[in-house]
C-alpha positions as CSV (number, residue, x, y, z in Angstrom):
1,X,57.9,-23.1,67.0
2,X,59.3,-26.7,67.2
3,X,58.7,-27.4,63.5
4,X,60.8,-24.5,62.4
5,X,63.8,-24.6,64.7
6,X,66.7,-26.8,63.9
7,X,65.9,-30.0,65.7
8,X,68.5,-32.8,65.6
9,X,67.5,-36.4,65.3
10,X,69.3,-38.4,68.0
11,X,69.3,-41.9,69.3
12,X,65.7,-41.8,70.5
13,X,64.2,-45.0,69.1
14,X,60.6,-45.6,69.8
15,X,59.0,-49.0,70.3
16,X,56.9,-48.2,67.2
17,X,59.9,-48.6,65.0
18,X,60.7,-52.1,66.4
19,X,57.2,-53.3,65.7
20,X,58.0,-53.6,62.1
21,X,60.6,-56.1,62.9
22,X,58.8,-58.4,65.3
23,X,55.4,-58.8,66.9
24,X,55.1,-60.3,70.4
25,X,52.2,-61.8,72.2
26,X,50.2,-58.6,72.5
27,X,48.2,-56.8,70.0
28,X,49.7,-54.0,67.9
29,X,47.1,-51.7,69.6
30,X,48.6,-52.4,73.0
31,X,52.1,-51.2,72.2
32,X,53.4,-48.2,74.2
33,X,56.1,-45.7,73.2
34,X,58.3,-46.1,76.2
35,X,58.2,-49.2,78.4
36,X,61.2,-48.2,80.5
37,X,59.7,-45.0,82.0
38,X,56.6,-45.2,84.3
39,X,53.7,-43.4,82.6
40,X,53.1,-41.0,85.5
41,X,56.7,-39.7,85.2
42,X,57.3,-39.8,81.5
43,X,56.3,-36.3,80.4
44,X,56.3,-33.4,82.9
45,X,58.0,-30.5,81.2
46,X,57.9,-28.8,77.8
47,X,61.4,-30.1,77.1
48,X,60.2,-33.7,77.7
49,X,57.2,-33.1,75.5
50,X,59.6,-31.8,72.8
51,X,61.7,-35.0,73.2
52,X,58.6,-37.1,72.8
53,X,57.9,-35.2,69.5
54,X,61.3,-36.1,68.3
55,X,60.5,-39.7,69.0
56,X,57.2,-39.3,67.1
57,X,59.0,-38.1,64.0
58,X,61.6,-40.9,64.4
59,X,58.8,-43.5,64.2
60,X,58.2,-42.5,60.6
61,X,61.7,-43.7,59.8
62,X,60.4,-47.3,60.0
63,X,61.0,-49.3,56.8
64,X,57.5,-50.5,57.2
65,X,56.2,-47.0,56.5
66,X,57.2,-44.3,53.9
67,X,60.8,-45.5,53.5
68,X,59.6,-48.9,52.4
69,X,56.4,-50.9,52.5
70,X,53.8,-48.1,52.8
71,X,55.3,-46.4,49.7
72,X,56.2,-49.3,47.5
73,X,53.7,-52.1,48.1
74,X,50.5,-50.3,46.9
75,X,52.2,-49.7,43.6
76,X,54.1,-53.0,43.2
77,X,50.8,-54.8,44.0
78,X,49.2,-53.3,41.0
79,X,50.2,-52.8,37.3
80,X,53.1,-50.4,37.5
81,X,56.0,-52.8,37.7
82,X,57.1,-56.3,36.7
83,X,59.2,-58.7,38.7
84,X,62.3,-59.8,36.7
85,X,63.5,-63.4,36.2
86,X,66.1,-64.0,38.8
87,X,64.7,-61.5,41.3
88,X,65.2,-62.0,45.1
89,X,61.5,-62.6,45.7
90,X,61.2,-59.4,47.8
91,X,57.5,-58.4,47.9
92,X,56.8,-61.4,45.7
93,X,53.7,-62.4,47.5
94,X,52.2,-59.0,47.1
95,X,53.1,-58.8,43.4
96,X,51.6,-62.2,42.8
97,X,48.4,-61.3,44.8
98,X,49.2,-64.1,47.2
99,X,48.2,-61.8,50.0
100,X,47.4,-63.4,53.3
101,X,46.6,-62.1,56.8
102,X,49.9,-63.6,58.0
103,X,52.0,-61.7,55.4
104,X,54.8,-60.0,57.3
105,X,54.6,-56.8,55.3
106,X,50.9,-56.5,55.9
107,X,51.4,-57.0,59.7
108,X,54.4,-54.6,59.8
109,X,52.5,-51.7,58.2
110,X,49.6,-52.2,60.5
111,X,51.8,-52.4,63.6
112,X,53.9,-49.4,62.6
113,X,50.9,-47.2,61.9
114,X,49.4,-48.1,65.3
115,X,52.8,-47.4,66.8
116,X,52.6,-43.8,65.5
117,X,49.2,-43.6,67.0
118,X,50.4,-44.9,70.3
119,X,53.2,-42.3,70.4
120,X,50.8,-39.5,69.5
121,X,48.3,-40.6,72.2
122,X,51.0,-40.7,74.7
123,X,51.9,-37.1,74.0
124,X,48.4,-35.8,74.0
125,X,47.3,-37.6,77.1
126,X,50.1,-36.2,79.2
127,X,50.3,-32.8,77.6
128,X,47.9,-31.2,80.0
129,X,50.3,-31.6,82.9
130,X,52.8,-29.6,80.9
131,X,50.4,-26.9,79.9
132,X,49.7,-26.1,83.6
133,X,53.3,-25.1,84.0
134,X,53.6,-22.8,81.1
135,X,54.1,-19.1,81.6
136,X,55.2,-17.2,78.5
137,X,53.5,-16.7,75.2
138,X,56.5,-18.3,73.5
139,X,56.0,-21.4,75.7
140,X,52.3,-21.7,74.8
141,X,53.1,-21.3,71.1
142,X,55.7,-24.0,71.3
143,X,53.3,-26.2,73.2
144,X,50.5,-25.7,70.8
145,X,52.8,-26.5,67.8
146,X,53.9,-29.8,69.4
147,X,50.4,-30.9,70.2
148,X,49.3,-30.0,66.6
149,X,52.1,-32.2,65.4
150,X,50.8,-35.1,67.5
151,X,47.2,-34.6,66.2
152,X,48.5,-34.5,62.6
153,X,50.6,-37.6,63.0
154,X,47.6,-39.5,64.4
155,X,45.4,-38.3,61.6
156,X,48.0,-39.3,59.0
157,X,48.4,-42.8,60.5
158,X,44.6,-43.4,60.6
159,X,44.2,-42.1,57.0
160,X,46.8,-44.7,55.8
161,X,45.1,-47.5,57.8
162,X,41.8,-46.6,56.2
163,X,43.3,-46.4,52.7
164,X,44.8,-49.9,52.9
165,X,42.5,-51.9,55.3
166,X,39.1,-50.5,54.4
167,X,36.7,-50.4,51.5
168,X,36.4,-47.3,49.2
169,X,34.2,-44.6,50.8
170,X,30.6,-44.5,49.7
171,X,28.4,-42.2,51.7
172,X,25.5,-44.6,51.4
173,X,27.4,-47.5,53.0
174,X,30.1,-45.7,55.1
175,X,28.0,-45.8,58.3
176,X,27.8,-49.6,58.1
177,X,31.1,-50.6,56.4
178,X,33.8,-51.3,58.9
179,X,36.6,-48.8,59.4
180,X,39.5,-49.0,61.8
181,X,40.0,-49.5,65.5
182,X,40.0,-46.0,66.9
183,X,42.4,-45.7,69.9
184,X,42.5,-42.1,71.1
185,X,44.0,-42.6,74.6
186,X,47.3,-44.0,75.8
187,X,47.2,-47.0,78.2
188,X,43.4,-47.5,77.9
189,X,41.0,-50.3,78.1
190,X,39.1,-49.2,75.0
191,X,37.5,-52.2,73.3
192,X,39.3,-53.6,70.3
193,X,36.4,-53.0,67.9
194,X,36.3,-51.5,64.5
195,X,34.5,-48.2,64.2
196,X,32.4,-47.6,61.1
197,X,34.2,-46.2,58.0
198,X,32.2,-42.9,58.5
199,X,33.4,-42.6,62.1
200,X,37.0,-43.4,61.1
201,X,37.1,-40.7,58.5
202,X,35.5,-38.3,60.9
203,X,38.2,-39.0,63.4
204,X,40.8,-38.1,60.8
205,X,39.0,-34.9,60.0
206,X,38.6,-33.9,63.6
207,X,42.3,-34.4,64.3
208,X,43.3,-32.5,61.2
209,X,41.1,-29.5,62.1
210,X,42.6,-29.5,65.6
211,X,46.1,-29.8,64.1
212,X,45.6,-26.9,61.8
213,X,44.2,-24.8,64.6
214,X,47.1,-25.5,66.9
215,X,49.8,-25.0,64.2
216,X,48.2,-21.8,62.9
217,X,51.0,-19.8,61.3
218,X,49.1,-16.5,61.4
219,X,48.8,-16.8,65.2
220,X,52.5,-17.2,65.4
221,X,53.3,-14.4,62.9
222,X,55.4,-16.7,60.9
223,X,57.2,-15.3,57.8
224,X,59.8,-17.9,57.0
225,X,60.0,-20.8,54.5
226,X,57.9,-24.0,54.9
227,X,59.0,-25.9,51.8
228,X,61.2,-29.0,52.1
229,X,60.4,-29.3,55.8
230,X,60.7,-32.4,57.9
231,X,58.1,-31.1,60.3
232,X,54.4,-30.8,60.2
233,X,52.7,-27.4,59.9
234,X,49.3,-25.9,59.2
235,X,49.6,-26.5,55.4
236,X,50.6,-30.2,55.9
237,X,47.2,-30.5,57.6
238,X,45.5,-28.9,54.7
239,X,47.3,-31.1,52.2
240,X,46.1,-34.2,54.0
241,X,42.6,-32.7,54.4
242,X,42.5,-32.3,50.6
243,X,43.6,-35.8,50.0
244,X,41.0,-37.2,52.4
245,X,38.2,-35.1,50.9
246,X,39.1,-36.5,47.5
247,X,38.9,-40.1,48.8
248,X,35.6,-39.3,50.4
249,X,34.4,-37.8,47.1
250,X,33.7,-34.5,48.8
251,X,34.9,-32.5,45.8
252,X,34.2,-29.0,46.9
253,X,36.1,-29.6,50.1
254,X,39.0,-31.1,48.2
255,X,39.1,-28.0,46.0
256,X,39.0,-25.7,49.1
257,X,41.9,-27.3,50.9
258,X,44.1,-28.0,47.9
259,X,43.6,-24.4,46.9
260,X,44.7,-23.3,50.4
261,X,48.0,-25.1,49.8
262,X,48.5,-24.1,46.2
263,X,47.6,-20.4,46.9
264,X,49.5,-20.1,50.2
265,X,52.7,-18.8,48.6
266,X,54.8,-21.1,50.7
267,X,55.3,-23.7,47.9
268,X,56.0,-23.7,44.2
269,X,56.3,-26.5,41.6
270,X,59.9,-27.3,41.0
271,X,60.4,-26.9,37.3
272,X,62.2,-29.6,35.3
273,X,63.0,-27.1,32.6
274,X,64.8,-24.5,34.7
275,X,68.4,-24.9,35.8
276,X,69.0,-24.8,39.5
277,X,72.7,-25.5,39.4
278,X,75.1,-26.5,36.7
279,X,73.5,-29.2,34.6
280,X,70.7,-29.9,37.1
281,X,67.1,-28.6,37.1
282,X,65.1,-27.8,40.2
283,X,63.1,-31.0,39.6
284,X,66.3,-33.1,39.3
285,X,67.7,-31.6,42.4
286,X,64.6,-32.6,44.3
287,X,65.2,-36.3,43.6
288,X,69.0,-36.3,43.9
289,X,69.2,-34.1,47.1
290,X,65.7,-34.2,48.6
291,X,65.4,-30.4,48.6
292,X,62.7,-28.6,46.7
293,X,60.2,-25.8,46.8
294,X,57.3,-28.2,46.2
295,X,58.0,-30.6,49.1
296,X,55.3,-30.0,51.6
297,X,56.6,-32.7,54.0
298,X,59.4,-35.2,53.8
299,X,60.7,-37.8,56.2
300,X,63.9,-36.2,57.4
301,X,67.1,-38.2,57.2
302,X,70.6,-37.6,58.4
303,X,73.7,-39.6,57.7
304,X,73.4,-41.1,61.2
305,X,69.7,-41.5,61.3
306,X,67.7,-42.7,58.2
307,X,65.1,-45.2,57.1
308,X,64.8,-47.9,54.5
309,X,66.3,-47.9,51.0
310,X,63.4,-47.1,48.6
311,X,65.6,-47.7,45.6
312,X,66.9,-51.1,46.5
313,X,64.3,-53.2,44.7
314,X,64.8,-51.2,41.5
315,X,68.6,-51.5,41.4
316,X,70.2,-53.9,43.8
317,X,73.4,-52.2,42.8
318,X,76.6,-53.6,44.4
319,X,79.1,-51.3,42.8
320,X,79.6,-53.8,40.0
321,X,76.2,-54.5,38.4
322,X,72.5,-53.9,38.8
323,X,70.0,-56.8,39.3
324,X,66.7,-55.1,39.8
325,X,63.8,-57.0,41.4
326,X,61.3,-54.9,39.5
327,X,61.3,-52.9,36.3
328,X,58.7,-50.4,35.1
329,X,55.8,-51.6,33.1
330,X,56.1,-50.9,29.4
331,X,52.7,-49.3,29.3
332,X,53.8,-46.8,31.9
333,X,57.0,-45.9,30.0
334,X,54.9,-45.3,26.8
335,X,52.7,-42.7,28.6
336,X,55.4,-40.0,28.6
337,X,55.5,-37.6,25.7
338,X,58.9,-37.0,24.1
339,X,59.2,-33.6,25.7
340,X,58.2,-34.8,29.2
341,X,61.3,-34.3,31.3
342,X,59.9,-36.5,34.0
343,X,60.9,-39.5,32.0
344,X,64.7,-38.8,32.1
345,X,64.4,-38.0,35.8
346,X,62.5,-41.1,36.7
347,X,64.0,-43.7,34.3
348,X,67.3,-44.5,32.7
349,X,68.2,-47.5,30.5
350,X,70.8,-49.9,31.9
351,X,72.2,-53.3,31.0
352,X,71.3,-55.5,34.0
353,X,73.8,-58.0,35.5
354,X,71.5,-61.0,35.0
355,X,72.7,-63.9,32.8
356,X,69.8,-63.1,30.5
357,X,71.3,-59.5,30.1
358,X,68.0,-57.6,30.2
359,X,68.4,-54.0,29.1
360,X,65.5,-51.9,30.3
361,X,64.7,-48.4,31.7
362,X,65.2,-48.7,35.4
363,X,63.7,-46.5,38.1
364,X,66.3,-43.9,39.0
365,X,63.8,-41.7,40.9
366,X,65.0,-43.5,44.1
367,X,68.6,-44.2,43.1
368,X,69.5,-42.3,46.3
369,X,70.4,-38.9,47.8
370,X,73.9,-38.1,46.5
371,X,75.1,-37.0,49.9
372,X,74.3,-40.4,51.2
373,X,75.7,-42.2,48.1
374,X,79.0,-40.4,48.7
375,X,79.0,-41.9,52.2
376,X,78.5,-45.4,50.7
377,X,74.8,-45.4,51.8
378,X,73.1,-46.7,48.6
379,X,69.5,-46.3,47.3
380,X,68.5,-44.1,50.3
381,X,66.1,-41.3,49.4
382,X,64.0,-39.2,51.8
383,X,60.3,-40.1,51.3
384,X,58.1,-37.2,50.2
385,X,54.6,-38.1,51.2
386,X,53.2,-34.7,50.4
387,X,54.2,-32.7,47.3
388,X,52.6,-29.7,45.7
389,X,52.2,-31.7,42.5
390,X,49.7,-34.0,44.2
391,X,47.6,-31.0,45.3
392,X,47.3,-29.9,41.7
393,X,46.2,-33.4,40.8
394,X,43.7,-33.5,43.6
395,X,42.2,-30.2,42.6
396,X,42.1,-31.2,38.9
397,X,40.2,-34.4,39.7
398,X,37.8,-32.6,42.0
399,X,37.1,-30.0,39.3
400,X,36.6,-32.7,36.8
401,X,34.2,-34.6,39.0
402,X,32.3,-31.3,39.4
403,X,32.2,-31.0,35.6
404,X,34.4,-27.9,35.6
405,X,36.6,-29.2,32.9
406,X,38.2,-25.8,32.1
407,X,39.7,-25.4,35.6
408,X,40.7,-29.0,35.7
409,X,42.6,-28.6,32.4
410,X,44.3,-25.5,33.8
411,X,45.7,-27.4,36.8
412,X,47.0,-30.2,34.5
413,X,48.5,-27.5,32.2
414,X,50.2,-25.9,35.2
415,X,51.8,-29.2,36.2
416,X,52.9,-30.0,32.7
417,X,54.4,-26.6,32.2
418,X,56.7,-27.4,35.1
419,X,57.6,-30.8,33.8
420,X,57.9,-30.5,30.0
421,X,60.8,-29.1,28.1
422,X,58.3,-26.7,26.5
423,X,54.6,-26.7,27.1
424,X,52.8,-23.8,25.7
425,X,49.3,-25.2,25.1
426,X,46.4,-25.6,27.4
427,X,44.7,-29.0,28.2
428,X,41.3,-29.4,26.7
429,X,39.0,-31.7,28.6
430,X,35.6,-33.0,28.0
431,X,33.2,-35.3,29.9
432,X,34.6,-38.3,28.0
433,X,38.3,-37.5,28.3
434,X,38.8,-35.7,31.6
435,X,39.4,-38.6,33.9
436,X,41.5,-40.5,31.4
437,X,43.8,-37.5,31.2
438,X,43.9,-37.1,35.0
439,X,44.4,-40.8,35.6
440,X,47.4,-41.0,33.3
441,X,48.9,-37.8,34.8
442,X,48.7,-39.3,38.2
443,X,50.7,-42.3,37.0
444,X,53.3,-40.2,35.3
445,X,53.8,-37.8,38.2
446,X,53.3,-40.1,41.2
447,X,54.9,-43.3,39.9
448,X,56.0,-45.5,42.8
449,X,54.9,-43.1,45.5
450,X,52.2,-45.4,46.9
451,X,49.0,-44.1,45.3
452,X,48.0,-46.6,42.7
453,X,46.1,-49.2,44.8
454,X,43.9,-46.5,46.3
455,X,43.4,-44.8,43.0
456,X,42.2,-48.0,41.3
457,X,40.0,-48.8,44.3
458,X,38.2,-45.5,44.3
459,X,37.9,-45.3,40.5
460,X,36.3,-48.8,40.6
461,X,38.9,-50.2,38.2
462,X,40.8,-53.4,37.9
463,X,43.8,-54.1,35.7
464,X,45.5,-56.7,33.6
465,X,49.2,-57.6,33.4
466,X,50.6,-59.1,30.2
467,X,54.1,-60.6,30.0
468,X,56.9,-58.3,29.0
469,X,60.6,-59.0,28.3
470,X,62.1,-61.3,31.1
471,X,59.2,-60.8,33.4
472,X,58.5,-63.5,35.9
473,X,56.1,-66.0,34.6
474,X,54.2,-66.4,37.8
475,X,52.5,-63.0,38.1
476,X,53.0,-61.5,34.6
477,X,49.7,-62.9,33.3
478,X,47.3,-61.6,35.8
479,X,43.8,-60.1,35.5
480,X,42.3,-58.4,38.5
481,X,38.7,-57.3,38.5
482,X,37.6,-54.1,40.2
483,X,35.6,-56.1,42.8
484,X,38.6,-58.2,43.9
485,X,38.6,-58.5,47.7
486,X,42.3,-58.0,47.9
487,X,42.0,-54.3,47.0
488,X,41.4,-54.2,50.7
489,X,44.3,-55.7,52.7
490,X,43.4,-58.4,55.2
491,X,43.5,-57.5,58.9
492,X,46.6,-59.1,60.3
493,X,45.8,-62.5,61.7
494,X,47.7,-61.6,64.9
495,X,45.2,-58.9,65.6
496,X,42.2,-61.1,65.1
497,X,43.6,-63.7,67.5
498,X,44.9,-61.2,70.2
499,X,43.3,-61.7,73.7
500,X,40.2,-59.6,74.0
501,X,40.0,-58.8,70.3
502,X,36.6,-58.2,68.7
503,X,38.0,-57.0,65.5
504,X,35.9,-57.8,62.4
505,X,37.9,-59.4,59.6
506,X,37.8,-58.1,56.1
507,X,36.4,-60.2,53.2
508,X,40.1,-60.6,52.1
509,X,40.7,-62.5,55.4
510,X,38.5,-65.3,54.1
511,X,40.1,-65.9,50.7
C-alpha cells in the first residue's frame, strides 16, 4: 500500500503551499493543485495518482499549517505563553487579541486548508478514470489506499476549518449556526455559501468513514508497524473520528473510536521513565528525533524537504544567544509535579540574550530534530498532529462526561505512568474534580500543540493573563470572557469580497 512503502518526497510543490505566501485576485476556494497541466490530462494512471498523493502530503509542509500557524496560534492566542519585552512582534496581533479579518496568518491558514481540500478533490474527481484501467488485486489495493488518503486529508482540513472558524458544537443550534463552505469537487461552480455546522461535521464524518473503509488494514492483511508514520491509515481516521466526536459532545462515539486506536496494538505510549538509548528515554527520543511508538501521524520531513520552524518563536537561537519571542506562562510551569518527567523534556531554564537578562524556563519541546540541527537547520521539528496520548485524554474526558469517573481516572493514570519518574497510584475522580484534573492534564501533555483555543471554547471558559517577569505590557493584562467573539476566528476579508461570494461573516468580522 502507498502509505507503507518507502515514498520519497521530491520537488513536487503544490499551489496550496504557495497560498500561505500570497493571495491573488481569486478566492481561496478557487485554487487548483496544478495550473500547468490541463485537467483532462492530469491524472490517467495509477502512477500519476500516486504522484498526486505525494503532492497532497507535501501541502501539509506549509508553514501556515502544522509546522507553524495552525499549531502555534491557537495556543499563543490564549493563556499558555507570554510575549517577552524586546520580542520581534511575531504573532503579536494574535497574542494581543487584535485579530482582524485582514490578518495575514488568519488568511494563510484558511487558504492553505482549502488548498489541501482542492488537492484532495482533484485526486478524487479524476480517480475513476484510473480505476477503469486497473487489473490486479495489488493495483486495486494501492488505488483504494490512495483514495482513502485523499478522503482523510479532506476530512482533516475541514475539521481544522470548523475548529477555528466556527462556533462550538451544540446539537440544538448546529443546524442553524454557520459551518464552512463545503467544496467536494474540483473545478466546480458550486456556490460559495457556508453549510450549517451540522452539515459541515457530517461531511467530515462521511469522509472519515469512507477513508477508514478504503484504508482497511484487515482487507490488505497488513502485519507491519504503523507508528511514527508520515502516511495516513485506517487508525489515523479513527483518531480524528474520536477527536471530532469529542468536539461534537458525542461521548460514546469518542470512547468507541479512541478505544479502537488504543486497543489496536499498533501504538504504545512512549515512556519518559524507560531508557531507549544511552541517557535518553523513549519520550525524549520522540521530541529530539521525531520517532516514537505513540506517534499516530506526523508531517514527514527530510533534510531537503521540510516545513516551518516550530521552535523559532521560543528560542530565536543564533548560535550565540537566545532571544525568545514567547516564554511559558508561570501558571503552566507550576502545574507539573516534581516527579513529572514532561517538565524536563518540555522546558529548560536559560539566560536570555536580552539586555534585561531574563532567565526563564524556555520551551525546548521544539528545539529541533537533532539530525536537522547537525545540518545547521535550527528549530525544525516534525509536527505530530496525532499522538496516542491525546486518545487517552479524549477517552478520559468522554468517560468523565458520561460520569464514569473510575475509567476516566484509569486513563489519566495510564498516561501519568508513562510520564512520571514513578507513578504507582491511581487517579481518583469525582463529579467535582474530574474535569479540573483532565483539563490540567491536557495542558501538561499537549502544551503548544494547538489545542487550547478549542478546549476553552468547548468548555465554555475564558481566561485571564496577569503580568509576569519581563512580559510585554500590551497583552500581559488581559481578561477574556467565555463569550468573546474572537474565540471564533473571522472569515478572511478576501473571501467575503471575492467575486460571487455569498459567504456569511462571523460575529468576529464585525468587531
